[in-house]
C-alpha positions, -999 to +999 in steps of 0.1 A: +853-218+030+834-243+009+836-242-029+799-237-032+800-207-008+830-192-028+812-195-061+779-181-047+797-151-032+816-144-065+783-146-084+767-120-061+796-096-060+807-099-096+794-074-122+762-086-136+749-083-172+724-055-173+713-031-147+680-048-141+696-079-125+715-057-100+684-038-092+664-070-084+691-082-061+691-048-043+653-049-041+653-084-026+678-074+001+661-041+008+626-057+009+637-082+035+655-055+055+625-032+055+600-060+063+620-072+092+626-037+105+589-027+102+578-059+120+603-055+149+593-018+154+556-026+152+558-055+177+579-033+200+554-005+200+524-028+204+541-047+232+548-013+248+512-002+246+499-037+259+523-036+288+513-001+297+476-009+295+481-041+316+501-022+342+474+004+346+448-023+349+468-043+375+477-012+394+440-003+398+428-039+406+436-067+428+453-098+414+424-120+425+389-108+436+364-129+455+327-120+453+300-130+477+280-117+506+302-117+537+293-109+573+322-106+598+321-144+605+322-151+568+352-129+564+370-150+589+362-181+568+377-164+537+407-153+557+412-189+568+412-200+531+439-173+525+460-187+552+464-220+535+483-205+506+517-189+513+515-171+479+490-145+492+505-112+503+476-090+513+438-089+513+412-061+514+374-066+520+352-041+501+316-032+494+308-029+457+276-015+443+261+005+415+243+038+418+234+070+400+255+101+409+238+134+405+251+170+407+237+203+394+210+187+372+235+162+358+234+125+365+254+094+354+259+058+365+287+050+388+303+019+403+309+027+440+336+008+459+339+011+496+371+000+513+394+006+542+422+026+527+451+010+546+441-025+535+432-014+499+465+003+493+483-029+503+464-047+475+467-022+446+485+011+437+454+032+438+470+055+464+495+069+439+468+076+413+453+105+433+457+138+413+436+161+436+426+161+472+434+135+498+425+100+509+425+111+546+388+120+546+379+084+540+399+072+570+389+101+593+354+113+585+344+147+599+315+146+623+285+165+610+297+165+574+287+142+545+309+112+541+338+116+517+340+102+482+369+101+457+359+101+420+375+090+388+387+121+370+366+115+338+335+108+359+340+141+378+345+160+345+312+145+331+293+158+361+312+191+365+324+181+400+354+194+419+369+187+453+347+201+480+315+198+460+285+178+473+270+151+451+240+128+457+243+091+452+210+074+443+206+036+446+184+018+421+175-006+450+148+015+467+139+013+504+103+008+516+086+038+531+054+035+551+024+047+530+046+059+501+057+026+486+092+020+474+114+051+474+150+053+460+177+054+486+197+086+485+228+098+503+249+130+500+287+126+496+314+153+496+341+150+469+374+146+487+397+139+457+401+129+421+418+098+407+434+091+374+446+055+369+453+059+331+426+033+323+396+051+309+370+025+320+380+030+357+384+068+355+350+072+338+329+049+361+346+044+395+339+062+428+355+053+461+344+058+496+348+042+531+336+007+536+313+017+564+296+044+543+292+020+513+281-008+536+254+013+552+242+026+518+241-008+500+229-028+529+261-045+541+266-029+576+298-042+591+302-067+562+313-068+526+304-084+493+340-089+480+376-093+489+406-082+469+438-103+471+474-094+462+498-122+454+536-123+460+539-135+424+512-124+399+521-153+376+506-176+402+472-160+399+455-189+379+467-216+402+459-196+434+424-188+421+418-225+414+429-234+450+406-207+465+376-219+444+381-254+458+385-241+494+356-217+494+331-237+474+302-225+453+291-198+476+318-174+463+330-164+429+367-161+424+382-142+395+417-132+385+425-098+369+428-116+336+393-131+339+378-096+346+396-081+315+394-112+293+378-093+263+404-065+264+433-089+265+419-110+237+414-079+216+450-068+222+463-102+213+443-104+181+453-069+171+490-078+175+485-110+154+467-092+126+494-064+125+521-090+123+503-108+095+499-076+075+535-065+079+547-101+071+534-095+036+563-071+031+587-099+037+566-122+015+570-097-014+607-096-009+608-134-009+593-134-044+619-109-055+646-132-042+631-161-061+628-142-094+664-128-089+678-163-085+658-176-115+673-148-136+708-156-123+704-192-132+695-182-168+724-157-169+749-182-156+737-210-178+770-214-196+789-214-162+766-241-149+772-262-180+810-259-176+808-268-139+787-299-147+812-308-175+840-306-150+823-331-128+801-310-105+771-329-093+735-316-094+737-314-056+767-291-059+748-267-082+718-267-058+741-258-029+756-229-049+721-214-055+710-221-019+741-203-007+731-173-029+696-172-014+712-176+021+736-147+016+708-124+003+686-135+033+712-130+059+723-097+046+687-084+045+678-098+079+710-084+096+703-050+082+666-052+091+673-063+127+699-035+132+675-010+117+644-022+136+662-023+170+678+011+164+645+027+154+628+012+185+655+025+208+654+059+192+616+061+195+618+051+232+643+078+240+633+107+218+596+119+216+594+115+178+557+110+180+540+131+207+507+117+220+479+139+235+482+132+273+446+138+280+437+108+257+465+083+261+479+095+295+514+091+281+533+118+261+555+095+240+550+061+223+558+033+248+583+008+234+592-027+247+617-047+228+615-085+234+642-109+224+617-135+214+600-112+189+634-102+174+645-139+171+611-150+159+610-123+132+645-131+120+639-169+120+606-166+102+621-143+076+651-166+071+628-196+066+607-179+039+638-166+021+654-201+020+622-216+008+622-191-021+657-203-031+646-240-034+629-238-068+657-218-086+683-242-070+664-273-082+658-259-116+695-250-120+707-284-109+686-301-136+702-282-165+719-305-190+756-298-194+756-301-232+725-279-236+740-253-212+773-251-231+755-250-265+728-224-257+744-206-227 
């Protein structure tokens, strides 16, 4: 144990003159602890929500999507490009189009996606999102009945639809009719099921049917206008997308799941940064309390500093004493804060302290995801700020004249 550390510890643990000095020390430690704990809990909750949102998006989408008009021979070209990259696990051609869905004097816009269920379910987790009905009607259409369609749950609620109801899909791209000009294309579909992915944008706009029905309605018989791709490793999406763009050329547009949700991911990232900045102000307030506490201590121990200097202690020795005091306050506060923050995060993740309405958030309790990098980053940043706050008091104390300190201390 160094002499500087021994003296700093004695100064902090010894009885102080006046209650105010002890209170400021306690406020400094408590401020650091509460700031660190609040930041860790907030980051854990925000990471939990972000991971939950990203999982819902990825489950409902392919890792990479290729857009472009594709007839059967074009699909073979695309499949050949897939074959050059061993990172690709599955692919699913689809027909994507927009239409107006009408039922019982109600109408709303919808994005219709036609696919082959077996291939599509190998690309995403849409199969497990079904809450009512069945996907079987898409694979095995009943002769003489309207083709089946599966709707997002929010979309069905807006129209008042339920499984077994018939809805009419109207295409904004009309078809020419002899003597009557351009007429809107219309087709009746029967609701075979309802889907809830947990991502509102999908559940409020998406409708799913067979690729043959969608291809016939949107003018892609036997073909497709897109292909969804699932990778063995989702982290390889940017590199794989770049390789596919190079192999397929300008005739096709290749987008990753991150490209298609760029605005949402950027908003989540910005929100996390702003919340961290605001909560960091708590730690900053505690830092000023530590600085003021050390300045008061340097005035209180002025006579002791003079005696130490008279006994041969160098200015560097005095600086190290006060830096150790700031270090001890910082480490105490950060240790308590990390323990409190991690404990609260684990408690919130296990027990439903805050219950969320399931019909809005699709989860009943707050999602929490603790990351070691956030804990270490919070602790390291707080420690750096606390140590910077101790520099000015330490430098000021080291410049005290021994004679003046003994005379006026």
